N, C-alpha and C positions, 0 to 999 in steps of 0.2 A: 504493500500500501503507498501509495506516495499524493501526503495530502498537497505538493503545487498542482498535482495530474488532477487529484482530484477537485480543487478550486478553478482548474481550468474547464473542467465539464459544467462548470455553472454558465459558463459564456456561452458553450455549445449548445447545449441543451434549451430550448427557446421552451419546451412546455413538456413538464415530468407527468410520467400518470398516476403515481402515487409518491406525494414525499411524507415522510414518516419523520414525527417531533420522536426525538428519546432512543439515548441509545444503549439501553440496557439490555437485560434479557429478551424482552417480550418485542422491543424495537427492532433489533438483531436479527432476530429468529421471523418477524416480518418483514426485515427487508430481506431475509437471505430467499426466503420463498415469492415473494413480488419479483427478484429479478431475475430467482430461475425460473419464472413462467415467460419471461421477455418482457416485461414491465418496466418503464423507463423510472429508474425508482432513485430517489435521493434519502439518506438521514441525514438530519441534523441535530449532533448532542451539545448540550449549553456547556457540556463541563468533556468529561475525559471518558471513553466509552467506558462502563459497566464502572464508573466511579462512586455511584448510590449503591443501593439495596445490590445489586447484581454482582459487586465483590465481596459482601458482608455476610454471605449466607454460611448455614452449618456444613457446608462443604457437600451434600447429601442430594443423591438421584435416587428417588424411594416417591413407592405409593401414599405413603401417609399409613401407618399404622392406627395412628391416633385417630385418622377419619374414618377406618373400619370400624373400629369401638364406636363411634357417631354412628354408624348404621350409612353412610356417604357410598355407596357400593360402585355408583357409577362412577365418581371420581378417583375411588382408587382405582379400578380397574381403567381408568382413559390412562392415568398416569403410569402404572404398571406397566402399561402398553409401549408410554412415553420412554419411561426406563430405560426399557429391553430396546428402543429404536437408536435411542444416545449411543448407550453401550455398542452399538455395532457403528452408529458411523463418527463416534470421534473415539476410537480406544487408547488414544494418547496420553488423554484428560481424565477420562472415564475408567472407572474399572469398579469391579465385584469386591464386596467386604461385607466379613460375614459379624452378626451381631449376636453380642451375647445380654441374654434376657435373664438375670437372677431372679430366682422364685423363691418363697421363707414360707411356704404351703403346698400340700399337697390339692389344697381346691388353686392355687396360682398358676401350679404344673399343666393342671387339665385348662385353666381358661385359657391361658395364653398359649400352651404348646396347640388347643383346637384353632385358636383365632388365630395363629399365623401358620400353623397348613393352610387355611383357606386364604389368608394372605396370599400365600405361595399360589396356590389353585387356581387365582384369580389373575394371574401372569400368562397363563396359558403357554404357549407354546416359547414366550421370551422369560421363563425362568432363569434365572440367576442359580437355582441350586434348589434342595429340601430341605426342609424344616425338621431338627431335629434335635429332641429331648435328651439331655445327657444329667449325669450325677452329677453332686457339689462338688467330689472330687476334682473331673474332666472342666470343671470352671472355672478353677480355683487356677489351674493349671493354663485355660484359653488366658484369663486372667490374673496375672502372678502378686498384683496390690492391691485385689479385693479383697474387703473386709468380712472375713468365712462365719461371722456370728451366725446362726441360725438359716443361714443359704438351706435347703430341701434340693435342688436341683438348678436347671435351667434348661433356657430352650435357646438355639441357636439357630436362627435365619441369615438370609442372605438380601440385602441392597447394595444400593452402587453407591459410589462415592466418586467426587471429578473436583477440579482446580477449575474455579467458576470464572475468574478476569478473566484464566487464561483462554477458557472456551468460550468468551465474550466475543477475544482477539480474533480467535482462529472465525468466529462467524463474522465478525465485518472484514477477516481477509474471503471467506467461502462467499460472501454478497459481491464484494470487486471483483473474484474472478466471475462471477454469473451476470455482470455487466452494471452493476450496482454503482454508486457512488456514496460515498460516506463520511463525512466531517465532524469531526469533534471541536470543540470549543467555539463551537456556532450557537448562539443564545436569539431566539427567536422572541422578534419584540411585538409581535404583529401579525394580526391575519388579515389577508385581503380577499374584499369580496367585490363581487358583482349581482344587483338584485338578490340578495338578502344570500347568495349561494356564495361559497368559497372558489374562488379560482388559485390563491396562491397565499404564500408568507412572505414577511417580511425578517431576518436575520441578520446580527450581528457578527462580526468573527473577531471575537475577543483578543485574538494574538495580533492582528495586524489592525483592525480598527475600521476595516471595509462593512460597508452595507451592499448587502444584497437582495435582491429581491427574485420568487421562485414563482414561477405560473405553476398549478398544477390541475390534474383533470378532479384529485382527491386527496386528503390531508386524512392523514393518520395521528391520534393521538397517543403516544406509548408511553406516557411520562411518568409510570408507577404513582408514587405516591405525592408529586405534583399532579395529577391527570385533572385535579380538581380546576387549578390557574388556568392550563389551557382551554378547559371547556369554559370556564368564566371569562376567556378575553375574546372566545366568539361568542357567547352570550351572556351578558352583564346579570342578568338573572336566577341565570342557573345555580341551585341549589348542590352543596358538596353533597356529597355521594362516599368520599373516602373517609373511612376512621383510621386513623394512621395506627401500627402499635409495633412498637417497636422489640428485639430480642438481642441482648447482648452475649459473646460468646469471650470466655479466658483461656489462653495459652499457656503451656505451661512445659519447663522442659520431658521429653518421654520419662526421665525417668520416675518420673511419679505412677505413670501409669505405662508400661514399658512394655505393650501388648502389641500384639499384629491386627487385633481383633476387636471391636469396636463394645462399650458398657449402654444399654438401653437399660435406660429404668422408668418404665411406661407412666407409674403415677408415685412422684411424690408427694408429702404430707399438704400440700396446698393444689392435688390435683396437677402437677405440672408434669413436663416429661423433661426428663434430662439425660444426656448422652456428654461422656466421655470419648472423643473421636482420634485416632492415630492420623494426622495428615504433616507429609512432607519433614520428619523425622520429630514432629512435635507431638503436643494432643491440645487440640481443643476440647474446652466444655461447656456447657450452655444446654439449652439457652432459655431466654424469660419470654414472657407475653407482657409487655406492660402499654394501656393506651397511653398514649398521647394528645397533647391540643393541636401539635402542627408540625408538618416535617420540617425537616432538617436537611444541610448538604453537609452536614460534619455532624453525624446524633453525636451524643455525650452520652456513656452510662449513667445511671443512680444508682447511689451509696448503696439503696436497697436492693437494687439488682445484682451488684455484687456480691453484698453478703449471703442474700441468695445462694447464689451457685456455691460459694468459698463454704457456708455451711452443710449444704445436703451433699457435696461432694465430699467430703468428709466423713461423710454419715457411713459412705459405701468403700470407700481405701481406709487401709491402712495405713499411707502415710497421710503424714498432719500438712495439709496443703495453706500455705499464709499468704497474705498478699506480696507480700515481697520474692515468692516465687511465679510471681504471673510476669510472663515476655512482653504480650502486648493485651490489650483488650480491645476489641470493635464488635462496633455496633449496625447492626442494618435494620429497616422499616418495612415496614409488611403493607401494602396498599390493602386494605378488608374494606370490600362495599359494602354500605349497609346495606339490609335486608330484613326485611318482613320487623320490622323496629328492633333487631337486635340491637344490642348498643355492649354488651359484653366480649373484647377480642377474643378471646380464646373459643365461643362459640360460634363466629362467625365464620362463613363458608370461605374458604381455600378455592372454588373455583371462579372461573375468571369471568369477565363481564366484557357484553359487548352495546355501547350506544351509538346509535348515528343519529343526528342532530337536524332539526331543518335543515339548516346552513347546507348539510350533507358531513361536514366534520364525525369518521368514526373514530369514539374513543375504545381502547382496550385497557383494562386493568383488574387488578387481583391474581391469582392465580399465583403457580410458582415455578418455580427454573425448572424442575422437572418437564414441565407443558408448556417450555417456552415453542414447540416447533409447531404443536398444535393450536398455541395461540395463536404465534403467525399464521397457520393458516386460515383460521376463522378470520382473523381479523382481514385477510386479502378478502377473502371470501366477499364478507361484505363491502369492502371497498368497491369491489367490481360491482357489483350488485347496485352500488349507490351511484357509483358514477355510469352504469351503464358502459364500461370498460368490455370488451370483446372474451368471453371467458376463455380460460386457459387453465389443463389441470395440474396441481398442484403434486410437487414431485419430489419433496423434502421427506417422505418416508424412505426412501434409500439412498439419498445424495449423500455422500460422503464429507466431510468437514474440513475443510483447509487443517494439513499435518497429518490426515490420517494413516493409519501404518501398523500392521499387522506386526508380532513378534518383538516385541518390546524390549528391552534389557531394562529393567528397571533399575539397574544397579548405575546406569549411566543416569549424572546427573540433569542430565541435560534432556530426558526422556520424554517430559511435555511436551518438547518442541516437534514430538514427532516425526514426519518425512523431512522437516527445516532442521534437527539437527545435523549435520552431515554439513550442511549449505553452512550453519554458523561455525563449527568446527574449523570451516575452512579461514575461517577469522584471524583463527590464533595463526596461520601460516603468512597471512598477511604482516602481522604485528604479534610476535612473542608474546609482549607484556600481557598481552589481553587475554591470554590464557591463564594468567594471574587470579588468587581467590579476592571479589569485591572484600568481602570481610574472612579472618582467621576461626571464625567461627560458624559460620556458612559454607555451603557447595556454587553458590553462584561464581561465576567469571567473567571479567570487565567484558569479553563479547557479548555479552548479553545484551551489556547496556550499546554499544554500537548497531546489534542487531536490531533491539527496541527502535533507534532514533532511523536506522535506514530503511527498515519494512516492515515497523507496527506504528508508527507515526504517534509515537511517544515526542512529548513534547517539554515537556517539566521532568524536574527528579522525582517530584512525585509521582509523576506518569510510571518511569520507571521502577522502585522503589515497594509501589503497592500493587501495582496494576500487572504490569510485566513482567515481574518478580514477584516473589510475595514475603518478599524482607521485611516489610515496618508489617504486616499481619501476625507474622511468625516471631518477631525479634525488635521490637522498638526500639531499644538502646543502639541496636547492631547495624540497624537501619541507618540513626541519627550517627554514626560514624562511620557511617559507607557515604554519605551524603556529598563530602567534596570529593571521593572519588570518580563520583556518578556524574558530579556539575562537570569536572575537568576532561569529562571524556564526551560527553554530551556537546560542551562547548566548541572542542574538536572537531567535532561533526557538524555543528551547528553552525560552525564560524561566529561564538561568542565570543565576549570579551570577559575580565576580569569582574567586572560591576554584574554583570549578567549571571557570574558564578554566584556570588557573594550575595547576590538575592535571593538564587535559587537554593543556596543550603540557608540562606534564614529561614526564608518562606517553608520549605520543609522541616526543618528543625521544630519551629513552632508547632508545626500539623503533629509532630509526631511523638511530640511529649504528652498529646491530647488520648496518645495511646497507650503508656504508661501511668501503673496507679502511684508511683512513687517516683 
């Protein structure tokens, strides 16, 4: 991907078939669907791709065990299908993961054992593996630091795991490879109408300050927790439909949970779900479900959320986990759609919602990462119908995502780049120094910074350390210590001066401190 080329296409295309606002999971999935059908597709994102919730998930590709308990069979079945398709289409960033659910009574063994067997049954031909009931001793082998007190047995089931923002970048690349145009750091400032119908958008490139107008046949609002703002830009009388909820995650060194499987607690003392999940040589513990008044670009964890996770993970592990052990804390916000006057976020449906306004604006919101492909398909179908575009079949069920590669060597630190890893390594031939580590405690090399700038439209130190690599989310202190090296490497590629480097280091360090608890 080349941003200059993307901007050039704004002058070359007079009228886009579809313009998409929002560069998270939903918007990027919609862009892949629209572009792969052959529609002239433009996506604009006000910050970086996956800057918001789409880089802050629990890293699960799942059907939703909790939704099964709520009786939402349709959502679970759809999500399990999408889980299976995603693991086939993007195996370099997605993989199967065993989850161990400890049981503390015979009744729990029966209840969760049967429930999770149904969960696997609903996945059909796309099953990731059988659900098994195991003895307490075996459970303790799989989860070495689990507190053994009163465990009677456990249920082991299979679900998926992924690297969310790496997948987002790959989706952007896939959209471009199929003829789409995707541009980050472009903020929509107005909607253009003729005879009360949307005919385009006005947006500002926040990097160079240029203002653009782009015409379109249909506009899709895929801005997640910010969907209300775009709908109100279209119609000032529109009532809010999003009730934002946030969930936090604490990241620890793997010694507190040295397991290859994940721990799943389906119901804590206050009826929440708790996960401890191995990810990139660390362990993620979460999450919470806290209603908030207004969404934020950089949401902050609440003390009560931090306390909840620390208190409960210490109930289930033998080790004593404290604030000082937290390497990073990150917060995601869920765009929950208000339905049937339900106002409690934990009870609100996670299925996606599509609204087509009188102006022709197609808004898609709700849902979850696992269902991004289906959401994109549904959004495009509605857009095609609304704008009376030529009907073309969706092909994304079998469309391989950029980087697709089978037979991955998971011992290679660059495996998440898939088929790009070979080209990335060639950069170390161009400059031997680029083979050096960015930080002594992490596996990322300097060549990844060069690759991010040249091939993945990274424009800031934050883009590299938060989303092209995952260093900020894995170890915020290490990220701060890496910022100067990253800024220098980027400046060399982007022809930036010392003042740019210092500004970038300062801005990133200020941001990264929000990911630290002490």
